Backbone as a chain_set.jsonl record, in Angstrom:
{"seq": "XXXXXXXXXXXXXXXXXXXXXXXXXXXXXXXXXXXXXXXXXXXXXXXXXXXXXXXXXXXXXXXXXXXXXXXXXXXXXXXXXXXXXXXXXXXXXXXXXXXXXXXXXXXXXXXXXXXXXXXXXXXXXXXX", "coords": {"N": [[-3.089, 7.679, -43.775], [-3.802, 5.696, -40.959], [-2.492, 6.207, -37.67], [-0.582, 3.869, -35.777], [-0.995, 2.32, -32.692], [0.621, 0.7, -30.088], [-0.595, -1.007, -27.469], [0.071, -1.926, -24.262], [-0.676, -3.973, -21.663], [-1.46, -5.932, -18.816], [-4.042, -6.277, -18.065], [-6.889, -7.272, -19.421], [-9.42, -6.075, -19.613], [-8.87, -3.326, -19.345], [-7.35, -2.956, -21.658], [-9.301, -3.482, -23.64], [-11.217, -1.436, -23.227], [-9.617, 0.837, -23.717], [-8.994, 0.306, -26.385], [-11.445, 0.666, -27.7], [-11.832, 3.42, -27.246], [-9.548, 4.491, -28.543], [-9.795, 3.525, -31.196], [-12.176, 4.74, -31.882], [-11.247, 7.291, -32.078], [-9.882, 7.205, -34.385], [-7.483, 5.689, -34.569], [-5.298, 2.927, -35.273], [-5.043, -0.056, -33.428], [-2.93, -2.245, -31.722], [-2.554, -4.923, -29.49], [-0.92, -6.061, -26.5], [-0.447, -8.394, -23.917], [1.711, -8.953, -22.442], [5.288, -8.511, -22.08], [6.894, -10.045, -23.797], [5.218, -10.609, -26.017], [4.762, -7.979, -26.792], [7.336, -7.194, -27.646], [7.594, -8.826, -29.909], [5.564, -7.79, -31.562], [6.502, -5.175, -31.878], [8.79, -5.672, -33.345], [7.733, -6.631, -35.737], [5.798, -4.888, -36.786], [4.95, -1.55, -37.884], [5.074, 0.78, -35.542], [3.636, 3.652, -34.113], [3.261, 4.846, -31.636], [3.488, 4.035, -28.163], [1.565, 2.732, -25.54], [2.018, 1.993, -22.242], [1.871, -0.19, -19.55], [3.138, -0.462, -16.191], [3.446, -2.404, -14.05], [3.367, -5.701, -14.551], [3.769, -9.029, -15.349], [6.127, -9.01, -13.859], [6.952, -6.547, -11.43], [8.575, -4.614, -12.502], [8.412, -4.737, -15.255], [7.351, -2.842, -17.152], [9.078, -0.622, -16.842], [11.503, -1.803, -17.627], [10.921, -2.504, -20.295], [10.467, 0.018, -21.432], [13.034, 1.104, -21.219], [14.406, -0.684, -22.892], [13.215, -0.04, -25.392], [13.967, 2.688, -25.715], [16.718, 2.517, -25.762], [17.299, 1.312, -28.093], [18.248, 1.762, -31.359], [16.522, 1.409, -33.506], [13.969, 1.751, -32.477], [13.861, 3.925, -30.738], [12.759, 6.404, -31.366], [10.051, 6.218, -31.0], [7.311, 7.479, -29.301], [6.484, 7.048, -25.834], [3.859, 6.441, -23.632], [3.532, 6.126, -20.289], [1.314, 4.329, -18.584], [-0.139, 3.892, -15.641], [-0.862, 2.547, -12.351], [0.995, 2.677, -10.434], [1.803, 4.636, -8.597], [-0.381, 4.712, -6.914], [-0.442, 2.135, -5.907], [1.938, 1.613, -4.68], [4.533, 2.928, -2.527], [6.034, 4.56, -4.013], [6.528, 7.546, -5.862], [6.401, 8.522, -8.884], [7.489, 10.8, -11.4], [7.889, 12.561, -14.483], [9.578, 14.83, -14.51], [11.292, 14.581, -12.271], [12.181, 11.957, -12.416], [13.107, 11.336, -14.947], [15.438, 10.139, -16.035], [15.32, 7.537, -15.111], [12.85, 6.839, -15.978], [12.403, 6.516, -19.076], [10.415, 7.871, -20.79], [7.899, 9.681, -22.649], [5.593, 10.657, -21.487], [3.831, 10.433, -18.416], [1.064, 8.899, -17.133], [-1.453, 8.649, -14.775], [-3.436, 5.91, -13.822], [-6.937, 5.638, -13.123], [-7.16, 6.654, -16.523], [-8.34, 9.589, -17.934], [-10.333, 9.559, -20.788], [-10.431, 11.736, -22.672], [-8.138, 13.175, -21.951], [-6.188, 11.281, -22.552], [-6.437, 10.995, -25.364], [-5.843, 13.623, -26.141], [-3.198, 13.802, -25.245], [-1.943, 11.79, -26.785], [-2.376, 12.843, -29.361], [-0.872, 15.2, -29.152], [1.721, 14.137, -28.77], [2.078, 12.813, -31.159], [2.025, 14.883, -32.79], [-0.286, 15.846, -34.153]], "CA": [[-2.942, 6.404, -43.102], [-3.995, 5.782, -39.515], [-1.348, 5.94, -36.799], [-0.74, 2.601, -35.07], [-0.625, 2.366, -31.282], [0.835, -0.559, -29.37], [-1.101, -0.858, -26.099], [0.608, -3.05, -23.49], [-1.23, -4.024, -20.308], [-1.862, -7.296, -18.494], [-5.465, -6.244, -17.744], [-7.635, -7.354, -20.689], [-10.516, -5.104, -19.59], [-8.27, -2.015, -19.619], [-7.004, -2.955, -23.08], [-10.505, -3.407, -24.47], [-11.791, -0.093, -23.101], [-8.751, 1.768, -24.448], [-9.115, 0.035, -27.817], [-12.667, 1.335, -28.16], [-11.557, 4.869, -27.229], [-8.545, 4.813, -29.557], [-10.337, 3.291, -32.531], [-13.167, 5.804, -32.103], [-10.469, 8.485, -32.413], [-9.255, 6.931, -35.683], [-6.171, 5.054, -34.465], [-5.213, 1.474, -35.299], [-4.546, -0.503, -32.129], [-2.492, -3.622, -31.506], [-2.476, -5.109, -28.047], [-0.067, -7.098, -25.919], [-0.692, -8.566, -22.485], [2.992, -9.153, -21.765], [6.436, -7.888, -22.754], [7.347, -10.916, -24.892], [4.346, -10.35, -27.167], [5.02, -6.594, -27.196], [8.589, -7.18, -28.413], [7.323, -9.44, -31.219], [4.786, -6.812, -32.328], [7.403, -4.072, -32.199], [9.71, -6.141, -34.393], [7.043, -6.992, -36.972], [4.848, -3.884, -37.244], [5.37, -0.16, -37.739], [4.352, 1.351, -34.407], [3.818, 5.1, -34.015], [3.23, 5.259, -30.232], [3.288, 2.924, -27.232], [0.978, 2.947, -24.207], [2.71, 0.937, -21.508], [1.657, -0.399, -18.117], [4.404, -0.746, -15.504], [3.454, -3.655, -13.29], [2.713, -6.813, -15.236], [4.251, -10.27, -14.731], [7.047, -8.51, -12.835], [6.64, -5.151, -11.132], [9.443, -3.718, -13.273], [8.317, -5.029, -16.697], [7.168, -1.626, -17.932], [10.322, 0.153, -16.809], [12.499, -2.513, -18.439], [10.547, -2.402, -21.7], [10.711, 1.412, -21.845], [14.475, 1.257, -21.402], [14.73, -1.452, -24.1], [12.795, 0.738, -26.565], [14.716, 3.934, -25.851], [18.136, 2.236, -25.99], [17.396, 0.637, -29.379], [18.225, 2.743, -32.462], [15.376, 1.138, -34.378], [12.694, 2.085, -31.833], [13.945, 5.013, -29.75], [11.957, 7.549, -31.795], [8.632, 5.969, -30.707], [6.909, 8.028, -27.997], [5.893, 6.111, -24.872], [3.041, 6.931, -22.524], [3.504, 5.166, -19.194], [-0.029, 4.377, -18.008], [0.005, 2.977, -14.517], [-1.37, 2.869, -11.021], [2.114, 2.404, -9.528], [1.794, 5.611, -7.501], [-1.45, 4.344, -5.989], [-0.246, 0.803, -5.362], [3.206, 1.533, -3.963], [4.916, 4.185, -1.883], [6.803, 5.332, -4.978], [5.844, 8.645, -6.53], [7.18, 8.814, -10.072], [7.072, 11.815, -12.356], [8.875, 12.747, -15.548], [10.542, 15.882, -14.183], [12.285, 14.116, -11.305], [12.633, 10.594, -12.67], [13.264, 11.175, -16.389], [16.517, 9.211, -16.356], [14.858, 6.191, -14.788], [11.637, 6.634, -16.774], [12.665, 7.08, -20.4], [9.139, 7.976, -21.5], [7.512, 11.063, -22.933], [4.478, 11.082, -20.633], [3.413, 9.544, -17.343], [-0.354, 9.125, -16.856], [-1.95, 7.843, -13.671], [-4.714, 5.227, -14.031], [-7.587, 5.533, -14.422], [-6.858, 7.784, -17.397], [-9.475, 10.222, -18.58], [-10.216, 9.336, -22.231], [-10.107, 12.972, -23.384], [-6.727, 13.476, -21.671], [-5.385, 10.314, -23.29], [-6.447, 11.358, -26.792], [-5.099, 14.885, -26.288], [-1.781, 13.495, -25.061], [-1.497, 11.071, -27.99], [-2.359, 13.798, -30.467], [0.273, 16.075, -28.942], [2.973, 13.398, -28.978], [2.178, 12.475, -32.58], [2.0, 16.184, -33.482], [-1.413, 15.841, -35.096]], "C": [[-3.075, 6.601, -41.592], [-2.682, 5.51, -38.785], [-1.647, 4.665, -36.009], [-0.173, 2.71, -33.655], [-0.489, 0.952, -30.748], [0.448, -0.319, -27.92], [-0.721, -2.11, -25.322], [0.094, -2.977, -22.059], [-1.64, -5.455, -20.041], [-3.338, -7.398, -18.126], [-6.255, -6.162, -19.051], [-8.749, -6.309, -20.735], [-10.007, -3.702, -19.909], [-7.936, -1.907, -21.101], [-8.243, -2.772, -23.959], [-11.158, -2.026, -24.409], [-10.95, 0.911, -23.878], [-8.858, 1.56, -25.95], [-10.341, 0.735, -28.402], [-12.434, 2.839, -28.269], [-10.62, 5.246, -28.372], [-9.074, 4.608, -30.973], [-11.398, 4.331, -32.882], [-12.48, 7.115, -32.501], [-9.589, 8.268, -33.645], [-7.801, 6.452, -35.604], [-6.325, 3.554, -34.685], [-4.575, 1.047, -33.98], [-4.132, -1.966, -32.209], [-2.216, -3.759, -30.015], [-1.518, -6.232, -27.667], [-0.361, -7.168, -24.427], [0.587, -8.885, -21.716], [4.118, -8.604, -22.646], [6.927, -8.74, -23.926], [6.524, -10.654, -26.153], [4.586, -8.929, -27.69], [6.291, -6.493, -28.043], [8.389, -7.763, -29.805], [6.554, -8.464, -32.112], [5.689, -5.676, -32.783], [8.347, -4.441, -33.344], [9.014, -6.283, -35.749], [6.075, -5.945, -37.53], [5.431, -2.484, -37.066], [4.49, 0.48, -36.67], [4.679, 2.838, -34.309], [3.873, 5.596, -32.57], [2.964, 4.027, -29.384], [2.613, 3.446, -25.97], [1.418, 1.744, -23.391], [2.36, 0.94, -20.031], [3.014, -0.702, -17.482], [4.401, -2.142, -14.911], [2.635, -4.72, -14.022], [3.177, -8.108, -14.583], [5.233, -9.966, -13.606], [6.724, -7.038, -12.63], [7.437, -4.174, -11.977], [9.337, -3.907, -14.784], [8.209, -3.763, -17.542], [8.419, -0.775, -17.982], [11.372, -0.48, -17.724], [12.189, -2.394, -19.926], [10.792, -0.988, -22.229], [12.203, 1.623, -22.095], [14.949, 0.498, -22.64], [14.405, -0.643, -25.357], [13.714, 1.934, -26.764], [16.214, 3.717, -26.064], [18.375, 1.576, -27.348], [17.242, 1.654, -30.5], [16.982, 2.602, -33.33], [14.058, 1.669, -33.8], [12.703, 3.373, -31.016], [13.137, 6.251, -30.104], [10.48, 7.415, -31.406], [8.283, 6.555, -29.336], [6.226, 6.96, -27.141], [5.095, 6.894, -23.838], [3.036, 5.829, -21.477], [2.167, 5.341, -18.479], [-0.079, 3.387, -16.863], [-0.671, 3.478, -13.253], [-0.262, 2.662, -9.992], [2.144, 3.388, -8.357], [0.73, 5.286, -6.47], [-1.147, 3.051, -5.251], [1.057, 0.64, -4.575], [3.454, 2.862, -3.256], [5.721, 5.071, -2.82], [5.937, 6.419, -5.589], [6.702, 9.069, -7.714], [6.6, 9.992, -10.829], [8.229, 12.084, -13.309], [9.956, 13.744, -15.16], [11.659, 15.371, -13.263], [12.911, 12.773, -11.675], [12.863, 10.304, -14.147], [14.357, 10.208, -16.782], [16.107, 7.767, -16.14], [13.639, 5.82, -15.627], [11.832, 7.244, -18.152], [11.401, 7.104, -21.261], [8.806, 9.44, -21.718], [6.414, 11.563, -22.009], [4.156, 10.006, -19.626], [1.958, 9.882, -17.032], [-0.833, 8.132, -15.806], [-3.301, 7.225, -14.033], [-5.668, 5.576, -12.898], [-7.366, 6.817, -15.233], [-8.147, 8.3, -18.029], [-9.318, 10.068, -20.092], [-9.844, 10.599, -23.022], [-8.643, 13.368, -23.176], [-5.804, 12.541, -22.459], [-5.304, 10.702, -24.762], [-5.675, 12.654, -27.028], [-3.597, 14.647, -26.162], [-1.216, 12.783, -26.294], [-1.377, 12.037, -29.16], [-1.167, 14.732, -30.361], [1.6, 15.389, -29.222], [3.183, 13.038, -30.452], [2.125, 13.728, -33.452], [0.935, 16.232, -34.571], [-2.235, 17.106, -34.947]], "O": [[-2.532, 7.55, -41.025], [-1.869, 4.695, -39.221], [-2.786, 4.405, -35.623], [0.965, 3.133, -33.45], [-1.372, 0.115, -30.933], [1.082, 0.474, -27.223], [-1.132, -3.217, -25.671], [0.393, -2.03, -21.331], [-2.121, -6.134, -20.948], [-3.837, -8.5, -17.898], [-6.288, -5.119, -19.704], [-8.997, -5.719, -21.786], [-10.645, -2.969, -20.664], [-8.207, -0.884, -21.729], [-8.224, -1.992, -24.911], [-11.603, -1.506, -25.432], [-11.488, 1.741, -24.611], [-8.817, 2.525, -26.713], [-10.27, 1.327, -29.479], [-12.798, 3.457, -29.27], [-10.872, 6.215, -29.089], [-8.826, 5.432, -31.853], [-11.508, 4.753, -34.033], [-13.075, 7.947, -33.186], [-8.672, 9.045, -33.913], [-6.989, 6.775, -36.471], [-7.35, 2.971, -34.331], [-3.672, 1.716, -33.478], [-4.879, -2.814, -32.698], [-1.715, -2.839, -29.369], [-1.334, -7.204, -28.4], [-0.506, -6.144, -23.759], [0.562, -9.065, -20.498], [3.905, -8.276, -23.813], [7.337, -8.193, -24.949], [7.084, -10.493, -27.237], [4.61, -8.71, -28.901], [6.312, -5.782, -29.048], [8.948, -7.254, -30.776], [6.867, -8.331, -33.295], [5.642, -5.265, -33.943], [8.657, -3.612, -34.2], [9.637, -6.078, -36.791], [5.579, -6.107, -38.645], [6.289, -2.259, -36.213], [3.296, 0.692, -36.884], [5.839, 3.239, -34.408], [4.46, 6.643, -32.298], [2.299, 3.089, -29.825], [3.023, 4.458, -25.402], [1.212, 0.602, -23.802], [2.531, 1.947, -19.344], [3.934, -1.15, -18.166], [5.258, -2.965, -15.235], [1.408, -4.655, -14.102], [2.999, -8.278, -13.377], [5.182, -10.578, -12.539], [6.273, -6.362, -13.555], [7.026, -3.027, -12.153], [10.103, -3.294, -15.527], [8.909, -3.63, -18.546], [8.785, -0.262, -19.04], [12.042, 0.21, -18.492], [13.099, -2.205, -20.733], [11.271, -0.82, -23.35], [12.585, 2.255, -23.08], [15.811, 0.992, -23.367], [15.219, -0.567, -26.278], [14.19, 2.167, -27.875], [16.912, 4.633, -26.5], [19.519, 1.31, -27.716], [16.219, 2.334, -30.585], [16.458, 3.598, -33.83], [13.139, 1.998, -34.55], [11.638, 3.863, -30.64], [12.857, 7.07, -29.229], [9.736, 8.394, -31.474], [8.88, 6.179, -28.327], [5.502, 6.099, -27.641], [5.576, 7.865, -23.253], [2.584, 4.716, -21.748], [1.919, 6.369, -17.849], [-0.062, 2.177, -17.084], [-0.999, 4.656, -13.113], [-0.544, 2.489, -8.806], [2.481, 3.0, -7.238], [0.912, 5.554, -5.282], [-1.547, 2.884, -4.099], [1.247, -0.361, -3.885], [2.667, 3.8, -3.381], [6.058, 6.203, -2.472], [4.741, 6.222, -5.805], [7.618, 9.878, -7.568], [5.383, 10.167, -10.896], [9.394, 11.86, -12.978], [11.132, 13.524, -15.452], [12.83, 15.695, -13.462], [14.044, 12.487, -11.289], [12.82, 9.145, -14.561], [14.213, 9.509, -17.785], [16.499, 6.88, -16.898], [13.42, 4.652, -15.948], [11.454, 8.396, -18.368], [11.323, 6.456, -22.305], [9.357, 10.324, -21.061], [6.31, 12.766, -21.768], [4.201, 8.815, -19.934], [1.647, 11.026, -16.701], [-0.638, 6.924, -15.941], [-4.204, 7.923, -14.495], [-5.205, 5.794, -11.779], [-7.385, 7.921, -14.687], [-8.935, 7.535, -18.584], [-8.266, 10.413, -20.632], [-9.029, 10.533, -23.942], [-7.984, 13.837, -24.104], [-4.766, 12.965, -22.967], [-4.216, 10.732, -25.339], [-4.937, 12.769, -28.006], [-2.813, 15.237, -26.905], [-0.142, 13.133, -26.784], [-0.371, 12.034, -29.869], [-0.517, 15.027, -31.364], [2.496, 15.975, -29.831], [4.315, 12.967, -30.93], [2.172, 13.651, -34.68], [1.191, 16.593, -35.719], [-3.226, 17.285, -35.655]]}, "num_chains": 1, "name": "protein.A"}
C-alpha cells in the first residue's frame, strides 16, 4: 500500500509541483491550502507524513499546526517536514538542533527544496 502524504501550503503552484514529484515516487498525496482543511484531512484519513509550510494565513500557522499534531496522542507519531522560506523572508534563522522545542518537527527544509533531497528525506523518515 502506498504511503499517504499530507502536503500543506498556501501556494497552489508549490503544491502541484510537489504532487507531481511525490506521485512519481509512488506516494499518495492529499493537499491542503490552509490549516482548517489540513485538520479535517488529518481527522478523516490515515496520514503517514506531513509536509508543512510555516507562513500561510498567519505567519505562525505552520508552527501552531506542528504543535497541535505533536501534542495530540492520535497524531504525534506522524513525521513532519517543515518546508519553508521563513529564513529567507525574515530575520529568524530556525534549525532543528537549536529550536527543537519550538519546532516539534523531524526535519526542516528550506524552500526551494531539491526534489531528490525531499524524496530522500521522506524515505528516511518513513524508513523505506
